[in-house]
C-alpha positions in Angstrom: 189.0 -37.6 -136.8 190.5 -37.6 -133.3 188.7 -38.8 -130.2 190.5 -39.1 -126.8 189.1 -40.8 -123.7 190.4 -42.2 -120.5 187.2 -43.9 -119.5 187.4 -47.7 -119.2 183.6 -48.0 -119.9 183.9 -46.1 -123.2 187.0 -48.0 -124.1 185.0 -51.2 -124.3 183.0 -49.6 -127.2 185.4 -49.5 -130.2 182.9 -48.1 -132.7 180.2 -45.4 -132.5 177.7 -44.3 -135.2 176.0 -40.9 -135.3 172.8 -40.5 -137.4 172.3 -36.8 -138.3 169.2 -35.4 -139.9 168.6 -31.8 -141.1 165.2 -30.4 -141.8 163.9 -27.0 -143.1 160.9 -25.1 -142.0 159.1 -25.1 -145.3 155.8 -26.8 -146.4 156.3 -29.7 -147.2 159.3 -30.2 -144.9 162.5 -31.2 -146.7 165.1 -33.3 -144.9 168.5 -34.9 -145.5 170.3 -37.5 -143.3 173.9 -38.4 -142.8 175.8 -41.1 -140.8 179.0 -40.4 -138.9 181.0 -43.4 -137.8 183.4 -42.8 -134.9 186.3 -45.2 -134.0 187.3 -45.0 -130.3 190.9 -45.7 -129.2 191.6 -45.9 -125.5 194.7 -44.4 -123.9 197.0 -42.1 -126.0 195.8 -39.9 -128.8 195.8 -41.7 -132.1 195.4 -40.1 -135.5 193.2 -42.1 -137.8 194.3 -40.5 -141.0 194.9 -42.8 -143.9 192.8 -45.6 -142.5 190.0 -47.1 -144.5 186.6 -46.4 -143.1 185.0 -49.4 -141.6 181.6 -48.1 -142.7 182.6 -48.5 -146.4 184.6 -51.7 -145.9 183.2 -55.1 -146.7 182.0 -56.9 -143.6 184.3 -59.6 -142.3 184.4 -61.9 -139.3 182.0 -64.5 -137.9 179.5 -62.2 -136.2 176.0 -61.5 -137.5 176.0 -58.7 -140.0 174.5 -57.4 -143.3 176.1 -58.5 -146.5 176.9 -54.8 -147.4 177.3 -51.5 -145.7 175.6 -49.5 -148.5 172.7 -50.4 -150.8 171.4 -48.4 -153.7 168.2 -48.8 -155.7 165.9 -46.8 -158.0 162.2 -47.0 -158.3 159.6 -45.1 -160.4 157.1 -42.9 -158.6 154.3 -44.7 -160.5 154.8 -47.9 -158.4 151.9 -48.6 -156.1 152.3 -50.0 -152.6 152.9 -52.6 -151.2 155.9 -53.3 -153.4 159.0 -55.3 -152.5 161.9 -52.9 -153.1 165.0 -54.8 -151.8 166.1 -57.8 -149.9 169.0 -57.2 -147.5 170.9 -60.5 -146.8 172.0 -61.0 -143.2 175.1 -63.2 -142.7 176.2 -65.4 -139.8 172.8 -66.0 -138.3 172.4 -68.8 -135.9 169.7 -71.5 -136.4 169.1 -71.4 -132.6 168.5 -67.7 -132.6 165.3 -67.0 -130.7 165.1 -63.3 -131.3 165.8 -61.4 -134.5 164.3 -58.1 -135.9 164.9 -55.5 -138.7 164.1 -51.8 -138.3 164.5 -48.4 -140.0 166.2 -46.0 -137.6 166.0 -42.8 -139.7 165.4 -41.3 -143.1 161.9 -42.8 -143.5 160.2 -39.5 -144.5 156.4 -39.7 -144.0 156.7 -43.5 -143.3 157.1 -44.3 -147.0 159.0 -47.5 -146.4 158.7 -50.6 -144.2 161.3 -53.3 -143.3 160.5 -56.7 -142.0 162.2 -60.1 -141.3 161.8 -62.7 -144.1 161.4 -66.5 -143.4 165.0 -66.9 -144.4 166.2 -64.5 -141.8 166.8 -61.6 -144.2 165.5 -58.1 -144.1 162.9 -57.2 -146.8 162.4 -53.5 -147.6 159.0 -52.5 -149.0 157.1 -49.4 -150.1 154.0 -48.8 -147.9 152.8 -45.5 -149.2 152.8 -43.8 -152.7 156.0 -41.9 -153.3 156.2 -38.7 -155.2 159.4 -37.4 -156.9 158.1 -33.8 -156.8 157.9 -34.0 -153.0 161.0 -36.2 -152.3 163.5 -37.0 -154.9 165.6 -39.5 -152.9 165.7 -41.3 -149.5 168.6 -42.4 -147.4 167.4 -45.1 -145.0 169.5 -46.3 -142.0 168.4 -49.8 -141.2 169.5 -52.3 -138.5 169.3 -55.9 -137.8 169.3 -57.0 -134.1 169.7 -60.4 -132.5 170.8 -61.7 -129.1 174.3 -61.6 -130.4 174.3 -57.9 -131.3 173.3 -55.2 -133.8 174.5 -54.4 -137.3 173.7 -51.3 -139.5 173.5 -50.6 -143.2 172.5 -47.6 -145.4 170.0 -47.9 -148.3 169.9 -45.1 -150.9 166.6 -45.0 -152.7 166.2 -42.8 -155.8 162.7 -41.9 -157.1 162.4 -41.9 -160.9 160.1 -39.4 -162.6 156.8 -40.6 -164.1 154.3 -38.5 -166.0 151.9 -38.2 -163.1 151.3 -34.4 -163.1 149.1 -32.4 -165.5 150.2 -28.9 -166.5 149.0 -26.2 -164.2 148.3 -22.7 -165.7 149.8 -19.7 -164.1 147.5 -16.6 -163.8 148.3 -13.0 -163.1 145.2 -12.9 -161.0 145.1 -16.2 -159.1 141.9 -15.2 -157.4 139.8 -15.5 -160.6 141.6 -18.3 -162.5 141.0 -16.6 -165.9 143.2 -14.8 -168.4 141.8 -11.3 -169.0 142.7 -9.3 -172.1 141.5 -6.3 -174.0 141.6 -5.2 -177.6 141.3 -1.6 -178.8 138.2 -1.1 -181.0 140.5 -0.3 -184.0 142.9 -3.3 -183.6 144.0 -5.0 -186.8 144.7 -8.5 -188.0 147.2 -10.6 -186.0 147.1 -8.3 -182.9 148.6 -9.8 -179.8 146.0 -10.7 -177.2 147.7 -12.5 -174.4 150.3 -15.2 -173.7 149.3 -18.1 -171.5 151.8 -20.2 -169.4 151.5 -23.5 -167.6 153.9 -25.3 -165.4 154.5 -29.0 -165.2 156.7 -30.3 -162.3 157.6 -33.5 -164.1 161.0 -33.8 -165.9 162.2 -33.6 -169.5 159.4 -34.4 -172.0 156.9 -35.0 -169.3 157.2 -31.3 -168.4 157.2 -29.9 -172.0 153.8 -28.1 -172.5 152.2 -27.6 -175.9 149.3 -25.1 -176.2 146.2 -25.1 -178.5 142.7 -23.6 -178.6 139.7 -25.7 -177.7 137.8 -26.0 -180.9 134.5 -26.6 -179.0 134.6 -23.0 -177.8 132.4 -20.9 -180.0 134.6 -17.8 -179.9 137.8 -19.6 -180.7 137.3 -19.1 -184.4 138.3 -15.5 -184.1 141.7 -16.3 -182.5 144.9 -18.4 -183.1 147.4 -19.9 -180.6 151.0 -20.8 -181.1 152.6 -23.9 -179.6 154.4 -21.5 -177.1 151.0 -20.1 -175.9 150.9 -16.7 -177.7 147.3 -15.9 -178.7 146.6 -13.5 -181.6 143.5 -12.4 -183.6 142.7 -14.0 -186.9 140.9 -10.9 -188.2 140.5 -7.2 -187.3 138.3 -6.2 -184.4 135.8 -4.5 -186.7 135.3 -7.8 -188.6 135.0 -9.7 -185.3 132.3 -7.4 -184.0 130.5 -7.5 -187.3 130.6 -11.3 -187.5 129.6 -11.9 -183.8 127.5 -8.8 -183.0 129.1 -8.5 -179.6 132.0 -6.9 -177.8 133.0 -9.7 -175.4 134.6 -13.0 -176.3 135.3 -16.1 -174.2 137.1 -19.2 -175.2 139.4 -21.9 -173.7 143.0 -22.8 -174.3 144.5 -26.3 -173.7 147.9 -27.1 -172.4 149.2 -30.7 -172.7 152.6 -32.3 -171.8 154.7 -34.4 -174.2 155.6 -37.8 -172.8 157.7 -40.1 -174.9 155.4 -43.0 -174.0 152.1 -43.2 -172.3 149.1 -40.9 -172.2 149.3 -37.1 -172.4 148.0 -35.1 -169.5 146.2 -31.8 -170.3 144.6 -28.9 -168.5 142.3 -26.1 -169.7 142.2 -22.3 -169.0 139.6 -19.7 -169.8 140.4 -16.6 -171.7 138.1 -13.5 -171.6 138.7 -10.8 -174.2 136.9 -7.4 -174.1 136.7 -4.8 -176.9 137.4 -1.5 -175.2 137.2 2.2 -176.3 137.8 5.5 -174.5 134.5 5.0 -172.7 136.1 2.1 -170.8 139.6 3.6 -170.1 140.9 5.9 -167.5 144.3 7.4 -167.3 146.6 7.7 -164.3 149.4 10.3 -164.8 152.6 9.5 -163.0 155.4 12.0 -162.6 159.2 11.4 -163.0 159.0 7.6 -162.9 160.5 4.9 -165.1 157.9 2.8 -167.0 159.6 -0.4 -165.7 159.1 0.8 -162.2 155.4 1.4 -162.8 154.8 -2.0 -164.4 156.6 -3.6 -161.5 154.3 -1.9 -159.0 151.1 -2.3 -161.1 149.6 -4.9 -158.7 150.1 -2.6 -155.7 148.5 0.3 -157.7 145.5 -1.9 -158.7 144.9 -2.9 -155.1 144.6 0.8 -154.1 142.5 1.8 -157.1 140.0 -1.1 -156.7 138.7 0.4 -153.5 137.0 3.1 -155.5 135.8 1.1 -158.5 133.1 -1.2 -157.1 131.7 -3.5 -158.5 134.5 -3.4 -161.1 137.1 -4.8 -158.7 139.6 -6.1 -161.3 141.9 -3.3 -162.5 144.1 -4.2 -165.5 146.8 -2.1 -167.2 146.4 -1.9 -170.9 149.6 0.0 -171.8 151.8 2.9 -170.8 152.6 6.0 -172.8 155.7 8.2 -172.2 155.2 11.9 -172.8 158.0 14.5 -172.8 157.2 18.1 -172.2 159.6 20.0 -174.3 158.9 23.3 -172.6 159.4 22.2 -169.0 161.8 19.4 -169.9 159.6 17.1 -167.8 158.7 13.5 -168.5 155.3 12.1 -167.8 154.0 8.5 -167.9 150.4 7.9 -168.9 149.1 4.6 -167.6 146.0 3.5 -169.4 143.8 1.3 -167.2 140.5 -0.5 -167.7 138.2 -2.1 -165.1 136.4 -5.5 -165.4 133.5 -6.8 -163.4 134.8 -10.2 -162.2 131.3 -11.6 -162.0 130.2 -10.9 -165.5 133.8 -10.7 -166.9 132.9 -7.7 -169.0 134.7 -4.4 -169.1 133.0 -1.5 -167.2 132.3 2.0 -168.5 133.9 4.8 -166.6 130.5 6.1 -165.5 130.1 3.0 -163.4 132.9 4.1 -161.1 132.8 7.9 -161.3 133.8 8.3 -157.7 137.4 7.5 -158.8 137.7 10.9 -160.5 136.7 13.0 -157.5 139.4 15.3 -156.2 139.2 13.8 -152.7 139.7 10.3 -154.1 142.7 11.4 -156.2 144.4 12.9 -153.2 143.7 9.8 -151.1 145.2 7.5 -153.9 148.2 9.7 -154.2 148.8 9.6 -150.4 148.6 5.8 -150.4 151.1 5.3 -153.2 153.7 7.7 -151.9 156.7 7.6 -151.8 157.0 4.9 -154.4 154.9 6.6 -157.1 154.0 10.2 -157.5 150.5 10.7 -158.9 149.7 13.8 -161.0 146.0 13.2 -161.7 143.5 10.5 -162.7 141.1 11.3 -165.5 139.1 9.8 -168.3 139.2 10.7 -172.0 135.5 10.5 -173.0 134.7 12.1 -176.3 131.6 12.1 -178.5 133.6 10.7 -181.4 133.7 7.5 -183.4 134.9 5.5 -180.5 131.9 6.3 -178.4 129.5 5.8 -181.3 131.2 2.5 -182.0 130.7 1.5 -178.4 127.1 2.5 -178.6 126.7 0.4 -181.8 128.2 -2.5 -180.0 125.7 -2.1 -177.2 122.8 -2.1 -179.6 124.1 -5.0 -181.7 124.4 -7.1 -178.6 120.6 -7.3 -178.6 120.8 -9.2 -181.9 122.2 -12.2 -180.2 119.7 -15.1 -179.8 119.4 -14.8 -176.1 118.6 -11.1 -176.1 116.4 -11.5 -179.1 114.2 -13.9 -177.2 114.0 -11.4 -174.3 113.0 -8.6 -176.7 110.4 -10.9 -178.3 108.9 -11.8 -174.9 108.7 -8.1 -174.0 106.8 -7.3 -177.2 104.4 -10.1 -176.6 103.7 -8.9 -173.0 103.2 -5.3 -174.2 100.8 -6.5 -176.9 98.8 -8.6 -174.4 98.5 -5.6 -172.1 97.2 -3.4 -174.9 94.6 -6.0 -175.9 93.4 -6.3 -172.3 93.1 -2.5 -172.0 91.1 -2.4 -175.3 88.7 -5.2 -174.0 88.2 -3.4 -170.7 87.4 0.0 -172.4 85.0 -1.7 -174.8 83.2 -3.4 -171.9 82.9 -0.2 -170.0 81.3 1.5 -173.0 78.9 -1.3 -173.3 77.8 -1.0 -169.7 77.4 2.8 -170.0 75.3 2.3 -173.1 73.0 -0.2 -171.3 72.5 2.1 -168.3 72.1 5.3 -170.4 68.9 7.4 -169.9 65.9 6.2 -172.0 63.4 8.5 -173.7 60.1 8.6 -172.0 56.7 9.2 -173.8 56.2 12.8 -174.8 53.6 14.1 -172.4 52.7 16.7 -174.9 50.7 14.0 -176.7 48.3 14.0 -173.7 45.3 16.2 -174.7 45.0 19.4 -172.9 41.9 20.1 -170.8 40.5 23.4 -171.7 39.4 26.1 -169.3 35.7 26.4 -168.3 34.2 29.8 -168.5 30.9 31.0 -166.9 28.9 32.2 -169.8 26.7 34.7 -168.0 27.2 35.8 -164.5 24.1 36.6 -162.4 23.0 40.2 -161.8 24.9 41.8 -159.0 27.5 39.0 -158.8 31.1 39.7 -159.1 33.1 39.0 -162.2 35.9 37.8 -160.0 34.2 34.4 -159.6 36.6 32.7 -162.0 38.4 29.5 -161.3 42.0 28.8 -161.9 43.8 25.6 -162.7 46.9 24.6 -160.9 49.9 22.4 -161.6 49.5 19.0 -160.0 52.3 16.4 -159.8 50.9 12.9 -159.5 53.5 10.1 -159.3 52.7 7.1 -161.4 54.3 3.7 -160.5 54.8 0.7 -162.7 52.3 -1.4 -160.7 48.8 -1.8 -162.2 47.2 -0.7 -159.0 49.0 2.6 -159.1 48.1 3.1 -162.7 44.5 2.6 -161.8 44.9 5.2 -159.1 46.2 7.5 -161.7 43.0 7.1 -163.6 41.0 7.9 -160.5 43.2 11.0 -160.0 42.5 12.2 -163.5 38.8 11.7 -163.1 38.9 13.7 -159.8 40.9 16.4 -161.5 38.5 16.5 -164.3 35.6 16.8 -161.9 37.4 19.6 -160.1 37.9 21.4 -163.4 34.3 20.9 -164.5 32.9 21.8 -161.2 30.1 24.4 -161.5 28.6 27.1 -159.5 25.3 25.9 -158.0 24.0 29.4 -157.8 23.4 29.5 -161.5 20.8 27.1 -162.7 21.4 27.4 -166.4 25.0 27.0 -166.1 24.6 24.1 -163.7 22.5 22.3 -166.3 25.1 22.8 -168.9 27.8 21.6 -166.5 25.9 18.5 -165.6 25.4 17.6 -169.2 29.1 18.1 -170.0 30.0 16.0 -167.0 27.7 13.2 -167.9 29.1 13.3 -171.4 32.6 13.1 -170.2 31.9 10.6 -167.5 32.0 7.6 -169.9 34.9 8.8 -171.9 38.0 6.9 -170.7 40.0 7.1 -173.9 42.6 9.5 -172.4 43.2 7.4 -169.3 43.3 4.1 -171.3 45.9 5.5 -173.7 48.1 6.6 -170.7 47.8 3.1 -169.1 48.6 1.3 -172.3 51.7 3.5 -172.8 53.0 3.0 -169.3 52.3 -0.8 -169.1 53.8 -1.5 -172.5 57.1 0.2 -172.0 57.4 -0.4 -168.2 58.7 3.1 -167.7 58.4 5.3 -164.6 56.6 8.6 -165.3 57.4 11.4 -162.9 54.1 13.2 -163.2 51.4 14.8 -165.4 51.3 18.5 -165.8 48.0 20.3 -166.3 48.6 23.4 -168.4 47.8 26.8 -167.2 44.5 28.5 -168.3 44.4 30.7 -171.4 42.2 33.5 -170.0 43.4 36.9 -169.0 45.8 36.7 -166.1 44.4 39.8 -164.4 41.0 38.1 -163.9 42.1 34.8 -162.5 41.1 33.7 -159.0 41.6 30.4 -157.3 38.5 28.4 -156.5 40.4 26.0 -154.1 
C-alpha cells in the first residue's frame, strides 16, 4: 500500500485504522466487517512491500496496549446471557490512571455483546442477548481500550456453534392452508403413492436430519404407511378402504423429527387430507402444442386463474397429465386432469358445484388470461352414468352410516314420529268435539195425539152448508223454562177451545159442544206428557203442528 502526504499535521500520525462494514438489504440484514491499517510515511514515497503488518505483530513497547491484536473464541448458540465470553488483558497500565474504558467500535450486530472494564483493569467481553447461528454464524468485533495515555485496538472473532434449537418446519405446496392435499382414484390398488411430505430444519448435521412417521393417534392412519423419507402410500386398495371406513375422505397427521446425537429430539406435525375421487369430481383442461413439463411448471398460475370460477371450491389441484397424439392431424394434445377442493371442509367438490367453469364465455376468458404462455383448447368434464358415478353415489349414502350422521338420522326420525303423534292427537280431539256438538234427536212430535175435526151434525133449515170451520197450522215456540212450558199448556187449551168452539145458533149442537168441552176441560194428560218430555230432556222444541182437517177440501171455510 502506498500513501503519500506532505502535510506536517498528518505526518505526526504514523498509523491509521479504517473499519469497513458491508451490509445487504435483506431481512434480516446480513453484514461483514473488515479492518484496514494504514502506515503513514512523511516526505518521499515509500513502498511498504515486504514489511510485516503491525496489526498482526505482537505488541511491544512500554505504552498501554492489549496483549494481542487478534482474539478468537467459539460459543454455542444455546448459551444464555449474561455469559462471560472472554477477558482481554491490557498491558502497561498505570496505577495512577484516573480514566480508563473499554468499548466495541463495530461488528456488534443487534447489540449481542457488551464489553466492560474489570477490577484488574482488563476488558471483559460478555453476551448480553441470545445469539442464533441461523441468523448470524460469526461476529468480528473491533474493541478499544482508552486511557489518558492513548488508545489501543484489537479484533475479536466470535464463532457461533450449532445447537439443536430448531424443530423441523414442513414445506407445503399451498402455504395458505398448511395442509397436504392428495387424491386417490376410486379404483386405486394396494401401495398406491399418495403424497410425499418434506420438512426443513435449519440446524446442522444430525440436528437437521428429519425422519418421518405417521401419528398413531390419528384414526385414519391405519389405512396408510409412511417411509422414513416421507413418502406416504396406501396399505390396502381404495375399495377396501371405503368398505372398512364407510367414507370417501380421510384425514391423518404425519410427524417429522430431527436426529440429534445427544439431547432431546424436536418434532413437528402436519395434516394430510386425502379424497377418493371419480369422474364426477374431475374436469379436464385441454392444452395444445405444449410440453408437459411446461404445464406442470405453470400449474400454480393456471390454478390461480381457474379458481376465480370455482367458488367455493377455491383450491385447484392437478391430479395428472395425459399426452394424446392425433395420428391423423399429427398433433399432440395434453389433457390436464384437475379436481377442486373446498378449503373449509377439505373435501373434494363435484363438477356440478362449479358448472360456471364450463360455459363458453368462461373458457374464452380463461384462454385469454393464460395466453401466450399456454394455449387452451377447451375445458370440459367427463361425467358418465357408469360404475364410477354409481360408486360415488354409494360413497355418498354410506357416509350416513358413520356415527355422527347416524345420530342425525335418528334425531330426524324421532322428530317426524313426534309430529305424526301430535297430528293424530289433534285429529282425535277434533272428532271428539264434533261428536259432542252434533245434532241431538228430539222427541217425535207424531206421538202427540191428533185433535180430530168437529163437524156440525145437522145444519138449520135455510142455513148455508158453507158454515164449516177450518183448522190452521200454528207455530208456538216452547222454551226450556217452566213458565214457558206452562204457557204452552195454556196455548193448547186455547187452541182446543178454538177447535171445539160451537155455533150458538144451534141449540142442540151447542149442548153437545158444551158437554164435550166440559169433558175435555179436566183432561190434561196430553199437556202433562209434553211438559214431562221437555223438562226431562232439557231440549228446545221448535213448535207444535196441528194437522189439517180430513173433510173434503172443496167445502172448507175459515172461521177465524
